[in-house]
N, C-alpha and C positions, 0 to 999 in steps of 0.2 A: 383356261389359264393362259392361253397364248393369244388372246384376242387383243391385248394391250401391248403397245410398243412393237419393235421388230421382234416379238417374243414368240412365245408359243401360244389334254387338251386334247395307221398304218398305213418298189414293186417291179418286175422285170420281164421283158418280153422279146418276141420275134424269133421266128424259125429261120433256119439258114437260108431258105429260098428267099425270104423277105429281105435279108441283108443285101442280096444282089440287086433286088428291085429298088432298094433305097440308096444304093451307091451313087446313083446319078445326082442325088441332091445332097450328098455328104458335105461338100464344101460350099454349097450355095447359100446357106444362111448367113446373115450378116453377123459379124462379131464373134464367130466361132473359129477356134484353131484346132478342132477335132481332126485327128489323122486317120482313124479307123473308118472303114466303109459304113459301119454301123453308127458313126457319130461319136465314138469314144476317143479320148485323148490318146490312148494306147490300144492298138488293134487287138481284139480278143479279150480285153479286160474292162470291167466296169468298176470305176472308182467311185465310192459312195461316201459323201460327207454326211455325218450324223453325230448328234450330241449324245454320247453314250453315258449320260448322267441322269436320264429321265425315265425310270421304269414306270409302267411296263412297256412303254413305247420303245425305248432303246437304253441299254445298259450293258455293263460288262459282267459276264459270268466267269469269274477268274480273269482270263485274258481273252475270252471269246465274246464278241458282240452278240447280244441276245435281245429278245423282245420283238414286238410287232414289226417295227421298221426293218431290222436286220433280217427277219424271216421273209418279209416281203421282198427285200432287195435280193436275197439269195434266190428266191423263187423266180424272180424276173430275170436275173442273170442266167440262171439255168435254162429258162425257156428260150432265151436269146442266144444260147451257146457261148456265153461270156463267163469269165472268171471274176468273182466279186472281190474287191479290196475295200476295206473300211478305213476312213480317215476321221478319227475322233476329233470333233471340232465343236467348240462352245456355240450355243445357238445363235447368239448375236453376231457371230463371225461367219455364219454359213453362206449367206448370200455373197458377201465379199470374197470368200474363198472360192465359190463357184465362178465368179467373174474373173478371178485372177488365174484360173486354171489349176487349182489344187486338186479338184476332183470333177467327175463327169455329171453327177446328179446329187441332189439333196433328197434324202429320205429321213425325215426327222420331225414328223407331225407339224409340218409347216402350213399354217392356216392360209387359205387363199384370200388375199385382199387386193383391192384396186392398186394400192401403192406398190405392193410387191410385184404385181403383174406387169408393172412398167419396167422392172429390172430383170425378171426371169420369165421363162415360159413354163406354164404349169400343166401337169397331167393330174386331174382330180382322181383320187384313188380310194378315199373313204370319207365317211361322215362320222365325226365325233360330236361331242356335246356333253351332256351330263345325265347322270342317273341318280335316283334316290335310294338311300340306304336306311334301314330301320332294324331294330332288334328282332331277332328271329322269334323270340317267345312273346313278343308284344302283340296287342290287338290293333295298333296303328300301323298300317301298311299302305302308305300313300303311293298312288300311281302317277298322279299329275300334280302340278303346282297349285291347282285349284283346291286341293285337299289340305294345303298347308296353312290356310287362314287361321290366325290365332295360335299357331304352333311355333315352337322354337326350333330353328333349323341351323345346323352348323355348316359353314362354308369356309373355303380358304380365303385368307385376307387379301384384298385387292383384286380378286377375280371378277370377271365380267358378271358372274351370277349374282354378286352382291347388288349391283345396280338392277339386274333383272328382277330379283325378288323384292327389293325395296321399292322398285318403280312399278312396272306394269302389273306384276303379280299381286302386289299389295293393293294397288289401286282397284284391281278387279274385285278383291275381297271387300274393301270398304264400300265400293259401289253397290255391293249386294247387302250392305248393312252388317258385314262381318268384320272381325278384327283383322288388322294388317298382320303380315308375317313377322315374327320376331327373329331377325337374322343375327346370328352370333358368328363373329369372324375369329378364325384361328390361324396362327402363323403357318402351320403345315397341315396336310391332310391327315397324317397319323394322330395329331393332337385333336382334330375334329372327330375322328373315329373314336378316340378314347373318351371324349366327352359324351358321345352317343352311347358307348358301352356302359358308362357310369351313370347314365340317366340324367345328365345335365341338360340334354336337348332331346327333342322328339324324333328328329330325322337329320340326315346329312345329304347335301346335294354336292356332288363332285363329278369330275371327269368320268365318263362311262367306263373306260378301261381301268382307271384307278379304282372305281367302285367295285368292279369285278375282282380285281386283285385284293382289295380290302376284305371282301367277303371270304375269299379263299384263305387269306392270312389269319383271319379270326376264326377259322374252322367252322364257319356257319353260324357263329354267334350274331353276326350282322348279315343281312341278306339284301340283295337288290330287289326293290319292290316295284319300281317303274317298269313298264313293258315296252316303252318307246323312248328314243333319245329325246332329251329335253334341251331346248335351245341349241338345235343342231348347227354345226358349222363344218364346211368341207375343207379337208386338208389335201395338199397336192404334192406330188413329186415335182421337183424343179430342175430344169436344165437351163444351160446358158441361153440368153436371149438370142434367137436366130438359129439355134442348133436344130434345124428341122429334121435332120437324119436321126439323131438320137431320140428326139421326141416321138418320131414315127416308130422307131424300134421298140421303145418302151410301151407305147400305146398299143401296139399290136401284141406284144407279150402279155400285157395285162388282160387284153381281151381273150387271149387263149386260156389264161388261168381262170378267168371268170366262166368261160364256156365249159371247162372241165369240171367245175365245181370246187376246185382246190382253193380258190380265193375266198369263196363264201365260208368254207370251213375255218379258214384263218380269221376272218372277221368275227365269226361267231365265238371263237375261242377267246377273243379279246373284247367281246361285248361292243362291237362296232357295227356300222351299217355301210352299205355301198354308197358311193358318191351320188348315184342317181336318186337316192331316197332323201337327199337333203332338201 
């Protein structure tokens, strides 16, 4: 869902000893006003910009930031010995907010693109993409898009998957003498899921984490049938361009979480994959 426009579709690191090692380059990056030795605007605190209106990636549970990105950010901050602060910011304003010094890092399912990489420095942290959903009691349990030929498939309106399914996937079907995929667009993911539950469509293709959440919300009436991420795309944490100290701090923290196995558990919970698998 975040492939189009500056749109949208799950981190914090570095031990205390690493902070001293990084202090020499703290102010060396161009365009950064970070004051902490770890590259943060305020020493000892990690200010996180996130759009808290996009479950399951980021949302408010009462007044508490919840979801994949807040969990990642808290883990990274803890690994780095920093206290996390969240700044709820609408997605289209995140990069501008980072540039103006409203927060230290963006953790908000921000897809890595060449255009964005000219404005921020990225730390790849997970691969998202899409998963297939089907009714638990049905015989049709597609694992890949090649099994969707001639089938009706629900997708969110305007998403990149619309073009993927009507383009390359359907061309592959017709090239084999089979029918193209019948793509049905819905305004929201819940509407698409309801269509699947009511038998209007054969399957649903949606963001991997959203698919996992949908299966849980329907109490198993819908299940994720694909075993691998479909149309993968890598998301990145973003720091201000030239803030080499903070980028190093977070990169080292993420590596520590990966080594301990804690990060893989978090990815698995949200049906996501490591950035290296993209």
